[in-house]
N, C-alpha and C positions, 0 to 999 in steps of 0.2 A: 329367744329370737325377738320377741316384742321389745325387750329392754334394749337390745342392740339397735333396733329400728328407731326407737325413741331417742337414744343417744345420738345416732347419726342425724336424725332430724334436727336435734338441738344444735349440733355442730354446723349443719347446713344453714340454719337460720342465722347463726352467729356470723358465718362467712358472708351471707347475703347482706346483712345489715351493715357490715363493715366495708365490703369491697365492691358492691354492685356497680358495674359499668365503669370502673376506673382504669382498667388496664386491658390491653388487647392480648390475645393468646400469643402473638409473636413476641411481645415484650416479656411475657411470663416465660416463654421458652428461652429467650436470651438470658434472662435472670437465672433460670435453673442451670443453664450451661455454665454460667459464671460461678454460681455457688457450688456446683458439683461437677467439676470438669472431668472426673473419672467415670461419670455415669453417662450412658447413651440414652438420650431421650428421642424416641421415635416420632412422637407427635404431641402437641399440646393444643387442646381445643376448649372452647367454652362449653361447659356442661349445661344441661337443661336448667340448672339452678344458677341464677345471677350471682356473679362474684366467686363462683367455684369453678375451677379449671380441671379438666380431665387430662391426665398425663399418662401417655402410653410409653412404656419402657419394654420394648420387645413384645413379649406376650403377657406382661404384667400391667395392671391399671391402678393408679392411685389418683387422689384428688388433692388439690392444693389451693391456697388463696393467692392473691396477687403478689405477696411478698416472696413466695416460694420457700419460706422457712418452715412451714407447717404442712405435713403430709397426713392425709387421712386414708387409712387402709380399710376398705370395706366395700359394701355393695350399695349402690344408689337405687332406691325403689321409687317407682311411680305408683303411689297408692291409689290414685284414681283409676288407672288402667290395670292395677294389680300386676305390674311388670317389674322384673328385676332387670334394670337397664344395664347394669354392669355385666351381668351374666350374658345378656344378648351380645354385647360388644366383645366379651371374651370368646364367645363361640365363633364370632367372625374372625377374630385374630388368630384363633387356633385352627382354622380350616386349612386343609392341605391342598396344594395344587396337584391334583391327581395326574394332570398331563405330564408332570415332571417325574413321576415315579418310574424307576427303571424296571419295566415289566420283564425284560429278559433275565432278570435276577429272581424271578418268581415262578413257581409252578402255575400251571393254567388248567383249569377244569371248567368245561362248558356244560351247563345244564339247560336243556330245552333250546330256545333260540339264542340264548346267551346275550340278549340285548342290554341287560343291566349289568353293572360291574360292581364287584365287591372286592376290596383289598384287605387281606388278612395277614397279620403277623402272628406266627405260631411257633411254640417250642414243643418238640416231640415228647418231652418228659413233663409237660405241664398238664395236670389232671383236667383242668377246666378246658384246655385246648382239645383234649380227647372228647370231652362231652360236647364241645362246640361242633366238632366234625360230624357227629351224629345229627345235629340240627341242620348243618349246611346241606346234608344230603337231600333233605326234603324241599329245599328251595328250587323253584323252577324259573326258567328264562333268565338265568343269570350266569355270568362268567366270573369265576372265583379265582383271584390271583393270590397265591399263598407265598408269602416271604418267609423262608425258614429263618427263625429268629431265636437261636439257642441262648439261654441266659446261664452262662457258665457258673456264676456265683451261686445259683440255686440248684442247677442240674449239671453236674460235671460231665456226664456222658452225653448230654444233648448235642454238643458240637459234633462228636463222632457220628452219632446217629443221623444228624442232618446232612453231614458230608456223604454218608453212604446212600442216603436217599437221592441226593443230587447226582451222584455218580452212577446210579442204577440205570440200566438200559431203558426202563419204563419208570420214570420218576413218579408219575401219578399213582401207578399201581403200588410202587414201593412205599409211598407215603400212606396210602389207604391201609395197606397191610400192617404198617408200623402202628398207626393210630388205632386201628380196629382190633388187631390181634397182638400188638406189642411184639411183632416179629421183625427183627432187625434185618435189613437187606444183606444178602451174602453173595451177591454177584455184582459185576460191573467193575469199572476202573476206580478203585478206592482212592486213588491219588489224583483224580481229575481236578481241573481248575474249577473253583466254586465261588459263589458270591457271599459266603457267610460273613466274612469280615465287613464287606460293603453293607450287607443287610443290618448288621449290628450298628454300624456308624449311621446308617439312614434312620434307624429307629431312634437312636439317641438324638439325632437332629430334629426329628419330628416330635420329640418329647414323650415317646412311648415308655411307660414306667413298668409295664408288666404285660404278660400275655394271658389270654388272647387280646389282641387289639384289632379293631376293624375300622376301615376308612370307606366312606360311601362316595358315590360319584360327585356329589356336591361339595366334597371336602370335609364333611363332618367326621369326627373321630369318636368312636365309642370304645372304651377299654373295659374288659371284663366279659364274662360269659353272658350270652344272650340266647334265648330260646328261638326256635324257628319263627314263631308268631311275632316276637319282638323284632327280629331281623326283617321280616316281611313288612311290618309296619314302618320301620325305618326306611326300607327301600321304596315303599309306596309314598312315604312322606316327601321324597325328593321331587315328586310331581306337583306337590301342593304349593 
């Protein structure tokens, strides 16, 4: 890691000595669009380092000089504050607009007063999702919205199980029984209209790469198994 930081520092110093203050971000943006017409550049801004420009391409971040011919892929560190400035920006870029989530396509479980909200993408055949369900039970004062998210490539039966849960007369009970006891629902309209295809498309759009995946009210996404204590800390962190 230290070698990478030193290499990045050297490149930054070179960029600073050559290009400091010579070109505006708008000019660099136009130059990039001219050089790479097939690439979509979301924004170009002056980075905290003079002469180095921060280029945002969707959810990706690179750095360039005024010529636009040299790209630096890596993280920019503020060593005085001990902050990874690229990581901070990437977290912001990756935040989800929770108000836009289609909650009618999710199961809903209210714990306590339900004032807090947690959005979970879960596959019924994912072992870590089963472990997560045990942790979710101990959370209080939270409404959990579970999007059934079968990953067919890994779990060929997950789609059928998810459909049976959605079509059950009591979806939450069917989900709990499936995750706790691996008991597949055997009642309800097995051919009911369901949101599974929409959920998969939504997950792909959000950049979900596996299950479980959780989204918090402030839009932060965490992928992978979390303990109840970790989840509670993340939920509490929204107030800080």
